[in-house]
C-alpha positions as CSV (number, residue, x, y, z in Angstrom):
1,M,-3.7,-0.5,12.4
2,S,-7.2,0.7,13.2
3,I,-8.4,4.4,14.0
4,M,-8.6,3.4,17.7
5,K,-5.1,1.9,17.8
6,L,-3.9,5.2,15.8
7,L,-5.5,7.3,18.5
8,E,-4.0,5.5,21.3
9,Q,-0.7,6.4,19.9
10,A,-1.3,10.3,19.5
11,G,1.0,12.5,21.5
12,G,3.5,9.7,22.2
13,G,0.7,7.6,23.9
14,Q,-0.7,10.4,26.0
15,G,-3.0,12.1,23.5
16,L,-6.4,10.9,24.7
17,A,-5.5,11.7,28.3
18,Q,-4.3,15.1,27.3
19,L,-7.5,15.9,25.2
20,A,-9.8,14.5,28.0
21,G,-8.1,17.1,30.4
22,Q,-8.9,19.9,27.9
23,F,-12.6,19.2,28.3
24,G,-12.6,18.2,31.9
25,L,-13.4,14.6,31.0
26,D,-12.4,11.5,33.1
27,E,-9.7,9.7,31.2
28,S,-11.8,6.5,31.4
29,K,-14.9,8.3,30.1
30,A,-12.8,9.7,27.3
31,Q,-11.5,6.2,26.5
32,E,-15.1,4.8,26.6
33,L,-16.3,7.6,24.1
34,T,-13.3,7.1,21.9
35,K,-14.1,3.4,21.6
36,M,-17.5,4.3,20.2
37,L,-16.5,7.3,18.1
38,A,-13.2,6.0,16.3
39,P,-15.1,2.9,14.8
40,A,-18.0,5.4,13.8
41,I,-15.5,7.7,12.0
42,G,-14.0,4.7,10.2
43,Q,-17.3,3.0,9.2
44,A,-18.7,6.5,8.0
45,A,-15.7,6.8,5.7
46,K,-16.1,3.2,4.6
47,K,-19.9,3.8,3.9
48,R,-19.0,6.8,1.9
49,A,-16.6,5.0,-0.2
50,E,-18.9,2.1,-0.8
51,Q,-21.6,4.8,-2.0
52,G,-19.0,5.8,-4.7
53,Q,-17.6,8.9,-2.9
54,T,-14.2,7.8,-2.5
55,D,-13.0,11.4,-3.8
56,T,-14.8,12.8,-0.8
57,V,-13.1,10.4,1.7
58,L,-9.6,10.7,0.2
59,G,-10.1,14.5,-0.1
60,A,-10.9,14.7,3.5
61,M,-7.6,13.2,4.4
62,K,-5.5,15.5,2.5
63,G,-3.6,18.3,4.2
64,E,-0.3,17.3,6.0
65,A,-0.4,20.5,8.0
66,Q,-3.1,19.0,10.2
67,A,-0.7,16.1,11.0
68,G,0.6,18.3,13.9
69,L,-2.7,17.8,15.6
70,F,-1.9,14.3,16.2
71,D,1.6,14.9,17.7
72,T,0.3,17.9,19.9
73,P,-3.2,16.8,20.9
74,S,-3.8,19.9,23.0
75,A,-3.7,21.7,19.8
76,A,-6.9,19.7,18.7
77,A,-8.9,21.4,21.4
78,A,-8.1,24.8,19.8
79,P,-11.2,26.4,18.2
80,E,-9.7,26.4,14.5
81,A,-8.8,22.7,15.0
82,M,-12.2,21.9,16.2
83,A,-13.7,23.6,13.2
84,Q,-11.4,21.5,11.0
85,G,-12.7,18.3,12.9
86,Q,-16.3,19.5,12.4
87,S,-16.0,20.0,8.8
88,F,-14.0,16.4,8.7
89,L,-17.1,14.9,10.3
90,E,-19.7,16.8,8.4
91,Q,-17.9,15.4,5.1
92,L,-18.2,11.8,6.4
93,L,-21.6,11.9,8.0
94,G,-23.4,14.4,5.7
95,D,-24.2,17.5,7.8
96,R,-24.0,19.1,11.2
97,A,-27.4,17.4,12.4
98,A,-25.7,14.1,11.7
99,T,-22.6,14.7,13.8
100,E,-24.8,16.0,16.6
101,G,-26.9,12.9,16.4
102,L,-23.8,10.9,16.8
103,A,-22.5,12.9,19.7
104,A,-25.8,12.7,21.5
105,E,-25.9,8.9,21.1
106,A,-22.4,8.5,22.5
107,A,-23.1,10.8,25.3
108,D,-26.1,8.8,26.3
109,R,-24.4,5.5,26.1
110,A,-21.4,6.7,28.2
111,G,-23.2,8.8,30.6
112,V,-21.6,11.9,29.7
113,D,-23.0,15.5,29.4
114,Q,-23.9,16.0,25.7
115,G,-22.5,19.3,25.4
116,T,-19.1,18.1,26.5
117,V,-19.1,15.2,23.8
118,A,-20.3,17.7,21.2
119,Q,-17.0,19.4,21.8
120,F,-14.7,16.3,22.3
121,L,-16.0,14.7,19.1
122,P,-14.7,17.5,16.5
123,A,-11.6,17.6,18.7
124,L,-11.0,13.8,18.5
125,A,-11.9,14.0,14.8
126,A,-9.2,16.4,14.2
127,M,-6.6,14.5,16.0
128,A,-7.7,11.3,14.0
129,Q,-7.6,13.2,10.7
130,G,-4.0,14.3,11.7
131,G,-3.0,10.9,12.3
132,L,-4.4,9.6,9.2
133,Q,-2.6,12.3,7.2
134,K,0.6,11.2,9.0
135,Q,0.0,7.8,7.7
136,M,-1.0,8.8,4.2
137,P,1.0,11.5,2.9
138,D,-0.7,13.8,0.3
139,S,1.6,12.3,-2.5
140,A,0.1,8.8,-1.7
141,I,-3.6,10.1,-1.6
142,D,-2.8,11.9,-5.1
143,G,-1.7,8.5,-6.3
144,M,-4.9,6.8,-5.3
145,L,-7.0,9.6,-6.7
146,G,-5.3,9.3,-9.9
147,G,-5.6,5.3,-9.9
148,G,-1.9,5.1,-9.7
149,A,-1.7,3.5,-6.3
150,A,-2.1,0.0,-7.9
151,S,1.4,0.0,-9.2
152,G,4.5,-0.1,-7.4
153,S,3.1,0.8,-4.0
154,G,2.1,-2.6,-2.6
155,G,4.4,-2.8,0.3
156,G,5.0,-0.7,3.5
157,L,2.2,1.7,4.0
158,M,0.0,0.3,1.2
159,G,0.3,-3.1,2.8
160,M,-0.4,-1.7,6.3
161,I,-3.8,-0.3,5.3
162,G,-4.9,-2.3,2.2
163,G,-8.3,-3.3,0.8
164,L,-11.3,-1.2,1.9
165,L,-13.9,-2.7,-0.5
166,G,-12.6,-6.3,-0.3
167,G,-9.3,-5.6,-1.9
168,N,-10.4,-5.6,-5.5
169,K,-8.6,-8.8,-6.0
170,G,-8.3,-10.4,-9.4
171,G,-7.2,-6.9,-10.9
172,E,-10.8,-5.6,-11.4
173,T,-10.7,-2.1,-10.4
174,S,-13.2,0.7,-11.0
175,G,-12.0,4.1,-9.8
176,P,-9.3,4.7,-7.2
177,D,-7.2,1.6,-5.8
178,L,-8.3,1.9,-2.3
179,S,-6.0,-0.8,-1.0
180,M,-4.4,1.9,1.4
181,L,-7.5,2.6,3.2
182,T,-8.6,-0.9,4.4
183,N,-7.9,-1.9,7.9
184,M,-7.5,1.5,9.1
185,L,-11.2,2.1,8.3
186,D,-12.6,-1.2,9.1
187,A,-10.6,-2.8,11.8
188,D,-12.9,-1.4,14.5
189,G,-16.1,-2.0,12.6
190,D,-17.1,-5.6,13.4
191,G,-19.6,-5.6,16.2
192,S,-19.1,-2.0,16.9
193,V,-21.9,-0.5,19.0
194,M,-22.1,2.6,16.8
195,D,-22.3,0.9,13.4
196,D,-26.0,0.0,14.0
197,I,-26.9,3.6,14.5
198,L,-24.8,5.3,11.7
199,G,-27.7,4.6,9.4
200,K,-29.9,6.9,11.4
201,F,-27.5,9.8,11.2
202,M,-25.7,9.7,7.9
203,K,-26.9,11.7,4.9
């Protein structure tokens, strides 16, 4: 399941529409923005992991209390939730300037006011973070950080998300076993219109 598919399930399938309403966005524009921003979040996380910053990526996904933002999307538009989403983005992209650049690019491509997108993006990120945390409990992330995810966890959740850096097949592992993260971070990546611009913004 990709991050885009995950977001489409938020709030019982009404999450994106509810979030759009919070910012006065047309639902079709919110969908268009999400189709750019969701892959960007996933690809940024993937690039961080490829740079050896798996602890940063996994650490950003800890905190099951955020899962409520996925179930109640309107809460993701609250100031504290948006601040959490902004922090999540800055961990992945590097700094606030990078997140502002991403918002500006998405706004330009979608023909939406940049200030609106600058608010929508952190709320969307908070909702995505909540969804990721529902999929990956803290106990599972602790296992990955401890290198313990390779044993006894191959089915179910592990199988659903599995092999961010090519799966580490053949038993050659260095650092955390990232099999849980695979498709969720990468499924939207191929051909993403945002993938080619991440290099301009990521720090």
